[in-house]
LOSEMAR-892114 format. One record per residue (C-alpha): residue number from 1; residue in one letter; chain; x, y, z. Coordinates in steps of 0.25 Angstrom, whole numbers, plus 5000, padded with zeros to 4 digits. Example, Ala and Ser with C-alpha at 12.3 -4.5 7.8 and 13.67 -1.06 7.14 Angstrom:
  seq  type  mol     X     Y     Z
    1     A    A  5049  4982  5031
    2     S    A  5055  4996  5029
***
This chain:
  seq  type  mol     X     Y     Z
    1     X    A  5015  5058  5051
    2     X    A  5028  5053  5049
    3     X    A  5032  5046  5036
    4     X    A  5038  5032  5035
    5     X    A  5050  5028  5027
    6     X    A  5051  5014  5021
    7     X    A  5063  5006  5024
    8     X    A  5070  4996  5017
    9     X    A  5060  4989  5006
   10     X    A  5048  4994  5012
   11     X    A  5038  5003  5005
   12     X    A  5028  5011  5015
   13     X    A  5014  5013  5008
   14     X    A  5001  5019  5010
   15     X    A  4991  5011  5008
   16     X    A  4980  5016  4999
   17     X    A  4966  5012  5003
   18     X    A  4957  5003  4994
   19     X    A  4945  5007  4999
   20     X    A  4932  4999  5001
   21     X    A  4924  4991  4991
   22     X    A  4907  4990  4990
   23     X    A  4901  4977  4985
   24     X    A  4889  4980  4975
   25     X    A  4880  4976  4989
   26     X    A  4886  4987  4996
   27     X    A  4896  4980  5005
   28     X    A  4908  4988  5008
   29     X    A  4921  4978  5007
   30     X    A  4933  4984  5015
   31     X    A  4946  4985  5009
   32     X    A  4951  4975  5021
   33     X    A  4942  4964  5016
   34     X    A  4944  4965  5001
   35     X    A  4954  4953  4997
   36     X    A  4951  4955  4982
   37     X    A  4962  4966  4981
   38     X    A  4973  4962  4989
   39     X    A  4983  4972  4984
   40     X    A  4983  4987  4990
   41     X    A  4988  5000  4986
   42     X    A  4998  5010  4994
   43     X    A  5005  5023  4991
   44     X    A  5020  5021  4994
   45     X    A  5025  5031  5005
   46     X    A  5039  5026  5007
   47     X    A  5049  5016  5000
   48     X    A  5061  5010  5008
   49     X    A  5075  5011  5001
   50     X    A  5075  4996  4998
   51     X    A  5064  4996  4989
   52     X    A  5069  4993  4975
   53     X    A  5056  4994  4966
   54     X    A  5051  5006  4962
   55     X    A  5042  5011  4972
   56     X    A  5042  5026  4977
   57     X    A  5033  5034  4986
   58     X    A  5021  5038  4980
   59     X    A  5018  5024  4972
   60     X    A  5007  5017  4974
   61     X    A  5009  5003  4976
   62     X    A  5001  4990  4977
   63     X    A  5003  4978  4988
   64     X    A  4996  4968  4995
   65     X    A  4986  4974  5004
   66     X    A  4991  4966  5015
   67     X    A  5006  4969  5012
   68     X    A  5017  4975  5022
   69     X    A  5016  4981  5034
   70     X    A  5006  4991  5040
   71     X    A  5011  5002  5047
   72     X    A  5005  5016  5052
   73     X    A  5010  5030  5050
   74     X    A  5001  5039  5058
   75     X    A  4988  5035  5054
   76     X    A  4992  5030  5041
   77     X    A  4992  5016  5037
   78     X    A  5004  5012  5028
   79     X    A  5010  4999  5024
   80     X    A  5024  4995  5023
   81     X    A  5027  4985  5012
   82     X    A  5040  4978  5007
   83     X    A  5043  4980  4992
   84     X    A  5039  4966  4989
   85     X    A  5025  4969  4994
   86     X    A  5023  4979  4984
   87     X    A  5017  4974  4971
   88     X    A  5018  4986  4962
   89     X    A  5015  5001  4961
   90     X    A  5003  5008  4954
   91     X    A  5008  5016  4942
   92     X    A  4999  5027  4936
   93     X    A  4996  5023  4922
   94     X    A  4997  5034  4911
***
């Protein structure tokens, strides 16, 4: 599989799976129908040269689950986001 390099102010992320939820009655709610969690998380693969925020590859960022453009790289589904579409990055607490 080839790698993809982000251009301009784009950030390429590998969307992290959020999984399914099961209600108390045993009904499985797939992630696609869950409107209570509008955010998604992604592992940053590449950062374009015009990105000015302190986001770098290997960071985990949060963004709207429908934000950006979906692209395929081999069998992997990736998302290309513009810098303003990223709400923040996760930082490990000490």
